[in-house]
Structures are given as structure tokens and as C-alpha cells.
Steps between C-alpha positions, in 0.01 A plus 500: 500500500379340823189722518331584170199712409237489227281807450162437330297755308211472750722637780591164651863451600623145554810467718666159473757342729718353230749237616307185405792259530515574874124548547536878535668542840463836673849624585609849600569625148170362375316674782668826400402447137141423595479810718630707208246354257215567746619856560508563126151352460361715778635815337394408145152640417460250215513209747155429643564165669784256566535121501793331671582149377789259447656343191530132418190367672587611854443819697804493730693241701570766764813659636828436322674254734834579334475854640407396855831516681661661802510878482516767766166574666519849352537358149209263553280776639576716196395215272179460700437874464468434128253219571297731723483763226415248227227315690349819640487644150329187366236473772409868462553528125304789353386294201350151493775241558415133446725196535466233231638181655594188307683208658696568818472804725734391779652685796566857390310425180191426711556826688544692174174367358307596815650849497278554195147602608348245258631152417400281205640147483493219249366165617854361501629769737650405836577723796730435795647710780823302508707738714534282808642220285811714445520637854322830436173666592255636240583834343391738224188582697355149528438546875234755400381398155431132571288554817311773316391238247455182706471616862764486774450139613527352151789731414689393812465132410605555139806699607604250766449183296613627161261263325418535133163647402366400161290738291151369593582522873654843447169619354301345785725657765498840331869500409398571140202682354447315171611174334549443131644242260877448489665760281213747541582667834664814356217552250225477763706714737509764228124484450438549873759777527348700213150449641616641834665790316153624399420592862565842655868516597473695826253268680695204365821637653334547839372142489838342422666722764256376765563136423877558509485670841675215689775450244744756637523329839568164335772644279664675797497171693663317210765769455590477869521120538556332163859632463605311814331185371674525162833501687405209730651151493157355428462717190843388379391139556173567316686638198740205501217249526313672217808487276572138590133396471485347849297566817651777714636429849408807701652566844314811608791741467 
């Protein structure tokens, strides 16, 4: 399965993106599976806290480029409706939700990690908002979640340049909350999640709701504009350049 779960006796549920050969890309079917696992966890009284991580030493390489192709705007908007539901659910999750990041969290993988209210990363983790390199703008809520962590000016520069952030800088900037040794991110994420689970659930829910207050506007913006970008000539060139391992030649159309 591309999304697997492991339920511990202490009430911790570990959800793993499990396509290690491809560095756990986040395609449409995987987003649906992740939403289903989170919905089940929210309804299960034996689950006290959740960790989201990736298999094979990486969190996620981002969106599945093989799925990014011309579709009708209506089809694209429907796919982004799923993203809106998934990311909104994560940011306002009723139980502690912590990302455990090893290796790469790139593009949509970066967005997915920051949709979790708490992020733990190993010292070998790397983060990049690589959307513009394939002719797209950020999505999966990154317009809201990144500025909330690093401030608008720094977020703007990171989104425009698409430069790689290593784990120590990510901690300094506030992209992540804790660093740990390679291979230990999921374990520490679980410790923090269960510690948070000891707090009163109602005040906790009000707190996470407040800090997710700008997310809806960002997701609406993405759902309106990203479908047109996915269908653009520049996005097609970005996908071709990615597949051919060459610099893209964008034309602004």
C-alpha cells in the first residue's frame, strides 16, 4: 500500500507514505488515501496522537509529476478540492499531528510537512519549495503555512528562489520545531505528539484553529489559479525538463 499505518499500544498512530523507490510522491490517489487514514484516526477513540512520516529515508519528493498533465479546469479544480479538504483537516486536526521528516521534503512534500502543526526533522533533512522550477506556484497551503512559521518576507524569498534549506537553517528559521539524529525523526515526533495529547483537548483545538485562520484563503487562491498553471506551456516545459534532467526554458505562457 502507498499509505500504511502502525497503531501502537500507547495510542500513537504512525502514518507512513510508503513508496520509497520514488521518494514517496504525493499524487491524487495518495492524497485520497491519506485523507482516509486521517479521517479514521480522528474517529478512533483509541488513537491519541498521530505521526506522519515517509519510508526509505525521505519524507516526500512532492507532487507526482507523472500525474501533472492537461485536464479541464473543472477536473483540476475538483482535484484541488481534495487538497483543500486534506490540508484543512491536517492543520485543524483534533488530535496532535506531528510530521517526522527524514531526507527530502520537496515541493508538495514541503507543503505536506508544514500542514502538520508540529514538525520534527532529522539533521539530514532538506526542504525546498521547488514549484517555480516546474512552472507552478506553491500549493497545499504553503502560501499560509510557510509565512506563519518564518514571516512573510522570508517566505516570499524562499518561494521565489526555490533554494534548498538544510535542517540546521530550517530550525533557525522556524520551519521545523525540533532536530534529531538521522533515523530518529518519527520516534521523537511520537514523543512530542503523545506529550501534547496530555493537554485538554478543547483549548488545544481552539489554539490550532486560530493559527490555521489564514489557511482557507490560501487554499481558495490555489484552487482558483493553479489549474490554469498546470495546463500552461511553461508547466509542460517544466515537466519535460524534469524528466530529461535539464534546465527548463520558460516563455511566460
